[in-house]
N, CA, C, O and the ligand as a Tripos MOL2 file, in Angstrom:
@<TRIPOS>MOLECULE
protein
  253   251    64     0     0
PROTEIN
NO_CHARGES

@<TRIPOS>ATOM
      1 N           2.2060  103.7020  -46.0960 N.3       1 MET1
      2 CA          1.1510  102.8630  -46.2430 C.3       1 MET1
      3 C           1.6940  101.4190  -46.5270 C.2       1 MET1
      4 O           2.4230  101.2100  -47.4970 O.2       1 MET1
      5 N           1.3530  100.5140  -45.7340 N.am      2 GLU2
      6 CA          1.8810   99.1450  -46.0770 C.3       2 GLU2
      7 C           0.7800   98.1790  -46.2190 C.2       2 GLU2
      8 O          -0.1420   98.0690  -45.4100 O.2       2 GLU2
      9 N           0.9310   97.4700  -47.3180 N.am      3 LYS3
     10 CA          0.0080   96.5560  -47.7330 C.3       3 LYS3
     11 C           0.2680   95.1970  -46.9770 C.2       3 LYS3
     12 O           1.4070   94.7310  -46.9920 O.2       3 LYS3
     13 N          -0.7460   94.5510  -46.3210 N.am      4 LYS4
     14 CA         -0.5940   93.3240  -45.8120 C.3       4 LYS4
     15 C          -0.7180   92.3580  -46.8030 C.2       4 LYS4
     16 O          -1.6740   92.4130  -47.5770 O.2       4 LYS4
     17 N           0.1520   91.4440  -46.8890 N.am      5 LYS5
     18 CA          0.0160   90.2980  -47.7450 C.3       5 LYS5
     19 C          -1.0100   89.3510  -47.5480 C.2       5 LYS5
     20 O          -0.9610   88.6180  -46.5610 O.2       5 LYS5
     21 N          -1.9750   89.2680  -48.4000 N.am      6 GLN6
     22 CA         -3.0660   88.2910  -48.1260 C.3       6 GLN6
     23 C          -2.8550   87.0040  -48.7550 C.2       6 GLN6
     24 O          -2.1890   86.9400  -49.7880 O.2       6 GLN6
     25 N          -3.3060   86.0880  -48.2840 N.am      7 ALA7
     26 CA         -3.2570   84.6610  -48.8140 C.3       7 ALA7
     27 C          -4.0940   84.6500  -49.9690 C.2       7 ALA7
     28 O          -5.2870   84.9050  -49.8000 O.2       7 ALA7
     29 N          -3.6550   84.3870  -51.1620 N.am      8 VAL8
     30 CA         -4.3800   84.2730  -52.3100 C.3       8 VAL8
     31 C          -4.8270   82.8930  -52.4180 C.2       8 VAL8
     32 O          -4.0270   81.9580  -52.3960 O.2       8 VAL8
     33 N          -6.1630   82.7340  -52.5420 N.am      9 LYS9
     34 CA         -6.7510   81.4550  -52.6760 C.3       9 LYS9
     35 C          -7.1330   81.1690  -54.1380 C.2       9 LYS9
     36 O          -7.7170   82.0120  -54.8190 O.2       9 LYS9
     37 N          -6.8010   80.0040  -54.5810 N.am     10 LYS10
     38 CA         -7.2660   79.6210  -55.8320 C.3      10 LYS10
     39 C          -8.0200   78.3160  -56.0000 C.2      10 LYS10
     40 O          -7.7420   77.4950  -55.1260 O.2      10 LYS10
     41 N          -8.7890   77.9700  -56.7860 N.am     11 ALA11
     42 CA         -9.4500   76.7240  -56.9280 C.3      11 ALA11
     43 C          -8.6050   75.7230  -57.5720 C.2      11 ALA11
     44 O          -8.1430   75.8980  -58.6990 O.2      11 ALA11
     45 N          -8.4000   74.6920  -56.8830 N.am     12 CYS12
     46 CA         -7.7030   73.5740  -57.6880 C.3      12 CYS12
     47 C          -8.4920   73.1420  -58.7280 C.2      12 CYS12
     48 O          -9.6940   72.9020  -58.6150 O.2      12 CYS12
     49 N          -7.7380   73.0180  -59.9120 N.am     13 PRO13
     50 CA         -8.2800   72.6130  -61.4090 C.3      13 PRO13
     51 C          -8.7760   71.3020  -61.2580 C.2      13 PRO13
     52 O          -9.7190   70.9390  -61.9600 O.2      13 PRO13
     53 N          -8.2060   70.4660  -60.3440 N.am     14 ASN14
     54 CA         -8.5330   69.1250  -60.4670 C.3      14 ASN14
     55 C          -9.8050   68.7800  -59.5110 C.2      14 ASN14
     56 O         -10.7750   68.1470  -59.9280 O.2      14 ASN14
     57 N          -9.6990   69.2270  -58.2950 N.am     15 CYS15
     58 CA        -10.6860   68.9510  -57.4290 C.3      15 CYS15
     59 C         -11.6900   70.1890  -56.9660 C.2      15 CYS15
     60 O         -12.7420   70.0660  -56.3390 O.2      15 CYS15
     61 N         -11.1370   71.2990  -57.4010 N.am     16 GLY16
     62 CA        -11.9810   72.4190  -57.0770 C.3      16 GLY16
     63 C         -11.8720   73.0930  -55.7870 C.2      16 GLY16
     64 O         -12.5420   74.0960  -55.5410 O.2      16 GLY16
     65 N         -10.9930   72.5430  -54.8930 N.am     17 LYS17
     66 CA        -10.7030   72.9840  -53.4550 C.3      17 LYS17
     67 C         -10.1070   74.3120  -53.4730 C.2      17 LYS17
     68 O          -9.2890   74.6310  -54.3350 O.2      17 LYS17
     69 N         -10.5180   75.1470  -52.4850 N.am     18 GLN18
     70 CA         -9.6500   76.4630  -52.3370 C.3      18 GLN18
     71 C          -8.5360   76.2970  -51.6300 C.2      18 GLN18
     72 O          -8.5830   75.7720  -50.5170 O.2      18 GLN18
     73 N          -7.4520   76.6990  -52.1480 N.am     19 VAL19
     74 CA         -6.1600   76.3070  -51.7010 C.3      19 VAL19
     75 C          -5.3480   77.8130  -51.6040 C.2      19 VAL19
     76 O          -5.6250   78.7500  -52.3530 O.2      19 VAL19
     77 N          -4.3440   77.8670  -50.5940 N.am     20 ASP20
     78 CA         -3.5180   79.1780  -50.5600 C.3      20 ASP20
     79 C          -2.6830   78.9100  -51.8450 C.2      20 ASP20
     80 O          -2.2410   77.7990  -52.1360 O.2      20 ASP20
     81 N          -2.5190   79.9950  -52.5550 N.am     21 PHE21
     82 CA         -1.7500   79.9180  -53.6960 C.3      21 PHE21
     83 C          -0.3250   80.0710  -53.5920 C.2      21 PHE21
     84 O           0.4860   79.3780  -54.2060 O.2      21 PHE21
     85 N           0.0040   81.1680  -52.6540 N.am     22 ASP22
     86 CA          1.4490   81.5510  -52.3890 C.3      22 ASP22
     87 C           2.1960   80.5110  -51.9030 C.2      22 ASP22
     88 O           3.2630   80.3230  -52.4880 O.2      22 ASP22
     89 N           1.8910   79.6940  -50.8780 N.am     23 ARG23
     90 CA          2.6640   78.8500  -50.2030 C.3      23 ARG23
     91 C           2.6250   77.4100  -50.8460 C.2      23 ARG23
     92 O           3.2220   76.4340  -50.3920 O.2      23 ARG23
     93 N           1.8550   77.4250  -51.9370 N.am     24 ASN24
     94 CA          1.6410   76.0470  -52.4340 C.3      24 ASN24
     95 C           2.5590   75.5290  -53.4650 C.2      24 ASN24
     96 O           2.6190   75.9840  -54.6070 O.2      24 ASN24
     97 N           3.2710   74.5590  -53.0110 N.am     25 PRO25
     98 CA          4.3690   74.0850  -54.0790 C.3      25 PRO25
     99 C           3.8480   73.3730  -55.1690 C.2      25 PRO25
    100 O           4.5470   73.1600  -56.1590 O.2      25 PRO25
    101 N           2.4900   72.9180  -55.0710 N.am     26 PHE26
    102 CA          1.6770   72.2690  -56.0480 C.3      26 PHE26
    103 C           0.8030   73.0440  -56.9370 C.2      26 PHE26
    104 O           0.0770   72.4570  -57.7390 O.2      26 PHE26
    105 N           0.8250   74.3810  -56.8440 N.am     27 ARG27
    106 CA         -0.1360   75.2640  -57.3870 C.3      27 ARG27
    107 C           0.1260   74.9180  -59.0090 C.2      27 ARG27
    108 O           1.1910   74.4780  -59.4440 O.2      27 ARG27
    109 N          -0.9560   75.1790  -59.7390 N.am     28 PRO28
    110 CA         -2.3840   75.6120  -59.2230 C.3      28 PRO28
    111 C          -3.1040   74.4990  -58.5930 C.2      28 PRO28
    112 O          -4.3080   74.6530  -58.3910 O.2      28 PRO28
    113 N          -2.5030   73.3350  -58.2360 N.am     29 PHE29
    114 CA         -3.2490   72.2740  -57.6350 C.3      29 PHE29
    115 C          -3.2200   72.2540  -56.1230 C.2      29 PHE29
    116 O          -2.2940   72.8220  -55.5450 O.2      29 PHE29
    117 N          -4.1480   71.6520  -55.4600 N.am     30 CYS30
    118 CA         -4.1410   71.7310  -53.9740 C.3      30 CYS30
    119 C          -3.1360   70.8140  -53.3240 C.2      30 CYS30
    120 O          -2.7390   71.0520  -52.1830 O.2      30 CYS30
    121 N          -2.6970   69.7330  -54.0390 N.am     31 SER31
    122 CA         -1.7710   68.8710  -53.3730 C.3      31 SER31
    123 C          -1.0560   68.1860  -54.5180 C.2      31 SER31
    124 O          -1.3700   68.2880  -55.7040 O.2      31 SER31
    125 N          -0.0080   67.4410  -53.9970 N.am     32 LYS32
    126 CA          0.8390   66.6220  -55.0350 C.3      32 LYS32
    127 C          -0.0910   65.5970  -55.6710 C.2      32 LYS32
    128 O           0.1020   65.2360  -56.8320 O.2      32 LYS32
    129 N          -1.1100   65.1120  -54.9280 N.am     33 ARG33
    130 CA         -2.0090   64.0270  -55.5140 C.3      33 ARG33
    131 C          -2.7290   64.6250  -56.7130 C.2      33 ARG33
    132 O          -2.7610   63.9900  -57.7670 O.2      33 ARG33
    133 N          -3.3440   65.8890  -56.5950 N.am     34 CYS34
    134 CA         -4.1670   66.4140  -57.6810 C.3      34 CYS34
    135 C          -3.2380   66.6770  -58.8860 C.2      34 CYS34
    136 O          -3.5530   66.3670  -60.0350 O.2      34 CYS34
    137 N          -1.9960   67.3060  -58.5280 N.am     35 LYS35
    138 CA         -1.1090   67.4120  -59.7090 C.3      35 LYS35
    139 C          -0.8150   66.3060  -60.3690 C.2      35 LYS35
    140 O          -0.8050   66.3780  -61.5980 O.2      35 LYS35
    141 N          -0.5550   65.2220  -59.8160 N.am     36 MET36
    142 CA         -0.1950   63.9230  -60.3180 C.3      36 MET36
    143 C          -1.3730   63.4430  -61.0950 C.2      36 MET36
    144 O          -1.1850   63.0000  -62.2280 O.2      36 MET36
    145 N          -2.5390   63.4900  -60.6020 N.am     37 GLU37
    146 CA         -3.6800   62.9720  -61.3460 C.3      37 GLU37
    147 C          -3.8840   63.6810  -62.7090 C.2      37 GLU37
    148 O          -4.1760   63.0930  -63.7500 O.2      37 GLU37
    149 N          -3.6850   65.0970  -62.5690 N.am     38 ASP38
    150 CA         -3.7990   65.8150  -63.7960 C.3      38 ASP38
    151 C          -2.8430   65.4200  -64.7920 C.2      38 ASP38
    152 O          -3.1500   65.1180  -65.9450 O.2      38 ASP38
    153 N          -1.6530   65.4270  -64.3140 N.am     39 LEU39
    154 CA         -0.5600   65.1020  -65.1460 C.3      39 LEU39
    155 C          -0.5760   63.7890  -65.5950 C.2      39 LEU39
    156 O          -0.1410   63.5580  -66.7240 O.2      39 LEU39
    157 N          -1.0240   62.8480  -64.8690 N.am     40 GLY40
    158 CA         -1.2210   61.4600  -65.2440 C.3      40 GLY40
    159 C          -2.3230   61.3990  -66.5190 C.2      40 GLY40
    160 O          -2.1950   60.7330  -67.5460 O.2      40 GLY40
    161 N          -3.3850   62.2420  -66.1760 N.am     41 SER41
    162 CA         -4.5170   62.0050  -67.3500 C.3      41 SER41
    163 C          -3.8450   62.4440  -68.7350 C.2      41 SER41
    164 O          -4.0280   61.8020  -69.7700 O.2      41 SER41
    165 N          -3.1000   63.5210  -68.6690 N.am     42 TRP42
    166 CA         -2.5940   63.9930  -70.1970 C.3      42 TRP42
    167 C          -1.4080   63.2000  -70.4470 C.2      42 TRP42
    168 O          -1.0800   63.0950  -71.6290 O.2      42 TRP42
    169 N          -0.6790   62.6040  -69.5440 N.am     43 LEU43
    170 CA          0.3950   61.6200  -70.0180 C.3      43 LEU43
    171 C          -0.0940   60.4410  -70.6450 C.2      43 LEU43
    172 O           0.4920   59.9310  -71.5990 O.2      43 LEU43
    173 N          -1.1750   59.9690  -70.1360 N.am     44 LYS44
    174 CA         -1.9160   58.7060  -70.7020 C.3      44 LYS44
    175 C          -2.2290   59.0960  -72.1360 C.2      44 LYS44
    176 O          -1.8360   58.4230  -73.0890 O.2      44 LYS44
    177 N          -2.9750   60.2460  -72.2650 N.am     45 GLU45
    178 CA         -3.4660   60.5040  -73.7320 C.3      45 GLU45
    179 C          -2.1300   60.7540  -74.7820 C.2      45 GLU45
    180 O          -2.1420   60.4350  -75.9710 O.2      45 GLU45
    181 N          -1.0640   61.3490  -74.1250 N.am     46 GLU46
    182 CA          0.0810   61.5640  -74.8950 C.3      46 GLU46
    183 C           0.7050   60.0150  -75.1330 C.2      46 GLU46
    184 O           1.1860   59.7210  -76.2270 O.2      46 GLU46
    185 N           0.6650   59.1960  -74.1890 N.am     47 TYR47
    186 CA          1.3450   58.0630  -74.3700 C.3      47 TYR47
    187 C           0.4570   57.1230  -75.4310 C.2      47 TYR47
    188 O           0.9930   56.3150  -76.1890 O.2      47 TYR47
    189 N          -0.7280   57.3140  -75.3770 N.am     48 TYR48
    190 CA         -1.7760   56.6010  -76.2450 C.3      48 TYR48
    191 C          -1.6150   57.1420  -77.7250 C.2      48 TYR48
    192 O          -1.6630   56.3700  -78.6840 O.2      48 TYR48
    193 N          -1.4310   58.4330  -77.8580 N.am     49 ILE49
    194 CA         -1.1620   58.9990  -79.2040 C.3      49 ILE49
    195 C           0.2070   58.4410  -79.8740 C.2      49 ILE49
    196 O           0.3830   57.9670  -80.9970 O.2      49 ILE49
    197 N           1.1410   58.6620  -78.7790 N.am     50 SER50
    198 CA          2.6140   58.2590  -79.4780 C.3      50 SER50
    199 C           2.7720   56.8070  -79.6410 C.2      50 SER50
    200 O           3.6290   56.4200  -80.4350 O.2      50 SER50
    201 N           1.9740   55.8410  -78.9170 N.am     51 SER51
    202 CA          2.0600   54.4990  -79.0490 C.3      51 SER51
    203 C           1.3140   54.0700  -80.4670 C.2      51 SER51
    204 O           1.6970   53.1410  -81.1790 O.2      51 SER51
    205 N           0.3570   54.7880  -80.6960 N.am     52 SER52
    206 CA         -0.3900   54.3840  -81.9830 C.3      52 SER52
    207 C           0.4420   54.8230  -83.1040 C.2      52 SER52
    208 O           0.4220   54.1940  -84.1630 O.2      52 SER52
    209 N           1.3170   56.0650  -82.9110 N.am     53 PHE53
    210 CA          2.1250   56.3830  -83.8290 C.3      53 PHE53
    211 C           3.2630   55.3430  -84.2430 C.2      53 PHE53
    212 O           3.6220   55.0460  -85.3830 O.2      53 PHE53
    213 N           3.7290   54.8750  -83.0430 N.am     54 LEU54
    214 CA          4.8630   53.8880  -83.0720 C.3      54 LEU54
    215 C           4.2910   52.6000  -83.6940 C.2      54 LEU54
    216 O           5.0490   51.8570  -84.3170 O.2      54 LEU54
    217 N           2.9940   52.3050  -83.5530 N.am     55 ASP55
    218 CA          2.5490   51.1550  -84.0950 C.3      55 ASP55
    219 C           2.6330   50.8980  -85.6590 C.2      55 ASP55
    220 O           2.8950   49.7950  -86.1390 O.2      55 ASP55
    221 N           2.3990   51.9640  -86.3440 N.am     56 ALA56
    222 CA          2.2650   51.8620  -87.8420 C.3      56 ALA56
    223 C           3.4930   51.5160  -88.3920 C.2      56 ALA56
    224 O           3.4230   50.5240  -89.1170 O.2      56 ALA56
    225 N           4.7870   52.1010  -88.2620 N.am     57 PRO57
    226 CA          5.9020   51.8370  -88.9250 C.3      57 PRO57
    227 C           6.6650   50.7010  -88.4080 C.2      57 PRO57
    228 O           7.7990   50.4630  -88.8260 O.2      57 PRO57
    229 N           5.9810   49.8580  -87.3490 N.am     58 ALA58
    230 CA          6.8000   49.0040  -86.7640 C.3      58 ALA58
    231 C           7.2200   47.8860  -87.5610 C.2      58 ALA58
    232 O           8.2700   47.3360  -87.2290 O.2      58 ALA58
    233 N           6.5640   47.4390  -88.5850 N.am     59 GLU59
    234 CA          6.9550   46.5120  -89.6880 C.3      59 GLU59
    235 C           8.1610   46.7950  -90.3880 C.2      59 GLU59
    236 O           8.9770   45.9270  -90.6990 O.2      59 GLU59
    237 N           8.2820   48.1020  -90.6540 N.am     60 ASP60
    238 CA          9.3010   48.5210  -91.5290 C.3      60 ASP60
    239 C          10.5860   48.6000  -90.7020 C.2      60 ASP60
    240 O          11.6560   48.3470  -91.2560 O.2      60 ASP60
    241 N          10.5390   48.9600  -89.3200 N.am     61 SER61
    242 CA         11.8710   49.1690  -88.6700 C.3      61 SER61
    243 C          12.3570   47.7720  -88.1160 C.2      61 SER61
    244 O          13.5190   47.6190  -87.7390 O.2      61 SER61
    245 N          11.4630   46.8090  -88.0840 N.am     62 GLN62
    246 CA         12.0350   45.5970  -87.5590 C.3      62 GLN62
    247 C          12.8360   44.8120  -88.6070 C.2      62 GLN62
    248 O          12.5290   44.7790  -89.7980 O.2      62 GLN62
    249 N          13.9280   44.1610  -88.0440 N.am     63 LYS63
    250 CA         14.7410   43.4740  -89.0770 C.3      63 LYS63
    251 C          14.7650   42.1140  -88.5060 C.2      63 LYS63
    252 O          15.3640   41.2110  -89.0900 O.2      63 LYS63
    253 ZN         -7.1780   69.3500  -55.6660 Zn       64 ZN64
@<TRIPOS>BOND
     1     1     2 1
     2     2     3 1
     3     3     4 2
     4     3     5 am
     5     5     6 1
     6     6     7 1
     7     7     8 2
     8     7     9 am
     9     9    10 1
    10    10    11 1
    11    11    12 2
    12    11    13 am
    13    13    14 1
    14    14    15 1
    15    15    16 2
    16    15    17 am
    17    17    18 1
    18    18    19 1
    19    19    20 2
    20    19    21 am
    21    21    22 1
    22    22    23 1
    23    23    24 2
    24    23    25 am
    25    25    26 1
    26    26    27 1
    27    27    28 2
    28    27    29 am
    29    29    30 1
    30    30    31 1
    31    31    32 2
    32    31    33 am
    33    33    34 1
    34    34    35 1
    35    35    36 2
    36    35    37 am
    37    37    38 1
    38    38    39 1
    39    39    40 2
    40    39    41 am
    41    41    42 1
    42    42    43 1
    43    43    44 2
    44    43    45 am
    45    45    46 1
    46    46    47 1
    47    47    48 2
    48    47    49 am
    49    49    50 1
    50    50    51 1
    51    51    52 2
    52    51    53 am
    53    53    54 1
    54    54    55 1
    55    55    56 2
    56    55    57 am
    57    57    58 1
    58    58    59 1
    59    59    60 2
    60    59    61 am
    61    61    62 1
    62    62    63 1
    63    63    64 2
    64    63    65 am
    65    65    66 1
    66    66    67 1
    67    67    68 2
    68    67    69 am
    69    69    70 1
    70    70    71 1
    71    71    72 2
    72    71    73 am
    73    73    74 1
    74    74    75 1
    75    75    76 2
    76    75    77 am
    77    77    78 1
    78    78    79 1
    79    79    80 2
    80    79    81 am
    81    81    82 1
    82    82    83 1
    83    83    84 2
    84    83    85 am
    85    85    86 1
    86    86    87 1
    87    87    88 2
    88    87    89 am
    89    89    90 1
    90    90    91 1
    91    91    92 2
    92    91    93 am
    93    93    94 1
    94    94    95 1
    95    95    96 2
    96    95    97 am
    97    97    98 1
    98    98    99 1
    99    99   100 2
   100    99   101 am
   101   101   102 1
   102   102   103 1
   103   103   104 2
   104   103   105 am
   105   105   106 1
   106   106   107 1
   107   107   108 2
   108   107   109 am
   109   109   110 1
   110   110   111 1
   111   111   112 2
   112   111   113 am
   113   113   114 1
   114   114   115 1
   115   115   116 2
   116   115   117 am
   117   117   118 1
   118   118   119 1
   119   119   120 2
   120   119   121 am
   121   121   122 1
   122   122   123 1
   123   123   124 2
   124   123   125 am
   125   125   126 1
   126   126   127 1
   127   127   128 2
   128   127   129 am
   129   129   130 1
   130   130   131 1
   131   131   132 2
   132   131   133 am
   133   133   134 1
   134   134   135 1
   135   135   136 2
   136   135   137 am
   137   137   138 1
   138   138   139 1
   139   139   140 2
   140   139   141 am
   141   141   142 1
   142   142   143 1
   143   143   144 2
   144   143   145 am
   145   145   146 1
   146   146   147 1
   147   147   148 2
   148   147   149 am
   149   149   150 1
   150   150   151 1
   151   151   152 2
   152   151   153 am
   153   153   154 1
   154   154   155 1
   155   155   156 2
   156   155   157 am
   157   157   158 1
   158   158   159 1
   159   159   160 2
   160   159   161 am
   161   161   162 1
   162   162   163 1
   163   163   164 2
   164   163   165 am
   165   165   166 1
   166   166   167 1
   167   167   168 2
   168   167   169 am
   169   169   170 1
   170   170   171 1
   171   171   172 2
   172   171   173 am
   173   173   174 1
   174   174   175 1
   175   175   176 2
   176   175   177 am
   177   177   178 1
   178   178   179 1
   179   179   180 2
   180   179   181 am
   181   181   182 1
   182   182   183 1
   183   183   184 2
   184   183   185 am
   185   185   186 1
   186   186   187 1
   187   187   188 2
   188   187   189 am
   189   189   190 1
   190   190   191 1
   191   191   192 2
   192   191   193 am
   193   193   194 1
   194   194   195 1
   195   195   196 2
   196   195   197 am
   197   197   198 1
   198   198   199 1
   199   199   200 2
   200   199   201 am
   201   201   202 1
   202   202   203 1
   203   203   204 2
   204   203   205 am
   205   205   206 1
   206   206   207 1
   207   207   208 2
   208   207   209 am
   209   209   210 1
   210   210   211 1
   211   211   212 2
   212   211   213 am
   213   213   214 1
   214   214   215 1
   215   215   216 2
   216   215   217 am
   217   217   218 1
   218   218   219 1
   219   219   220 2
   220   219   221 am
   221   221   222 1
   222   222   223 1
   223   223   224 2
   224   223   225 am
   225   225   226 1
   226   226   227 1
   227   227   228 2
   228   227   229 am
   229   229   230 1
   230   230   231 1
   231   231   232 2
   232   231   233 am
   233   233   234 1
   234   234   235 1
   235   235   236 2
   236   235   237 am
   237   237   238 1
   238   238   239 1
   239   239   240 2
   240   239   241 am
   241   241   242 1
   242   242   243 1
   243   243   244 2
   244   243   245 am
   245   245   246 1
   246   246   247 1
   247   247   248 2
   248   247   249 am
   249   249   250 1
   250   250   251 1
   251   251   252 2
@<TRIPOS>SUBSTRUCTURE
     1 MET1         2 RESIDUE 1 A MET
     2 GLU2         6 RESIDUE 1 A GLU
     3 LYS3        10 RESIDUE 1 A LYS
     4 LYS4        14 RESIDUE 1 A LYS
     5 LYS5        18 RESIDUE 1 A LYS
     6 GLN6        22 RESIDUE 1 A GLN
     7 ALA7        26 RESIDUE 1 A ALA
     8 VAL8        30 RESIDUE 1 A VAL
     9 LYS9        34 RESIDUE 1 A LYS
    10 LYS10       38 RESIDUE 1 A LYS
    11 ALA11       42 RESIDUE 1 A ALA
    12 CYS12       46 RESIDUE 1 A CYS
    13 PRO13       50 RESIDUE 1 A PRO
    14 ASN14       54 RESIDUE 1 A ASN
    15 CYS15       58 RESIDUE 1 A CYS
    16 GLY16       62 RESIDUE 1 A GLY
    17 LYS17       66 RESIDUE 1 A LYS
    18 GLN18       70 RESIDUE 1 A GLN
    19 VAL19       74 RESIDUE 1 A VAL
    20 ASP20       78 RESIDUE 1 A ASP
    21 PHE21       82 RESIDUE 1 A PHE
    22 ASP22       86 RESIDUE 1 A ASP
    23 ARG23       90 RESIDUE 1 A ARG
    24 ASN24       94 RESIDUE 1 A ASN
    25 PRO25       98 RESIDUE 1 A PRO
    26 PHE26      102 RESIDUE 1 A PHE
    27 ARG27      106 RESIDUE 1 A ARG
    28 PRO28      110 RESIDUE 1 A PRO
    29 PHE29      114 RESIDUE 1 A PHE
    30 CYS30      118 RESIDUE 1 A CYS
    31 SER31      122 RESIDUE 1 A SER
    32 LYS32      126 RESIDUE 1 A LYS
    33 ARG33      130 RESIDUE 1 A ARG
    34 CYS34      134 RESIDUE 1 A CYS
    35 LYS35      138 RESIDUE 1 A LYS
    36 MET36      142 RESIDUE 1 A MET
    37 GLU37      146 RESIDUE 1 A GLU
    38 ASP38      150 RESIDUE 1 A ASP
    39 LEU39      154 RESIDUE 1 A LEU
    40 GLY40      158 RESIDUE 1 A GLY
    41 SER41      162 RESIDUE 1 A SER
    42 TRP42      166 RESIDUE 1 A TRP
    43 LEU43      170 RESIDUE 1 A LEU
    44 LYS44      174 RESIDUE 1 A LYS
    45 GLU45      178 RESIDUE 1 A GLU
    46 GLU46      182 RESIDUE 1 A GLU
    47 TYR47      186 RESIDUE 1 A TYR
    48 TYR48      190 RESIDUE 1 A TYR
    49 ILE49      194 RESIDUE 1 A ILE
    50 SER50      198 RESIDUE 1 A SER
    51 SER51      202 RESIDUE 1 A SER
    52 SER52      206 RESIDUE 1 A SER
    53 PHE53      210 RESIDUE 1 A PHE
    54 LEU54      214 RESIDUE 1 A LEU
    55 ASP55      218 RESIDUE 1 A ASP
    56 ALA56      222 RESIDUE 1 A ALA
    57 PRO57      226 RESIDUE 1 A PRO
    58 ALA58      230 RESIDUE 1 A ALA
    59 GLU59      234 RESIDUE 1 A GLU
    60 ASP60      238 RESIDUE 1 A ASP
    61 SER61      242 RESIDUE 1 A SER
    62 GLN62      246 RESIDUE 1 A GLN
    63 LYS63      250 RESIDUE 1 A LYS
    64 ZN64       253 GROUP 0 **** ****
């Protein structure tokens, strides 16, 4: 008994489009664009957090 490999489809977390999971290098996203958009959105948050962190001791560290 041989199982045929079926294309697994998953919904892209960014845009909700159904995409082939197995062959997709950008999974779980549908495309590079969606991957970058998602990454970009949390990178911005991260940057915001760390830059406000760096703001506080700036007076101390500057000579
Ligand atoms: Zn997408």
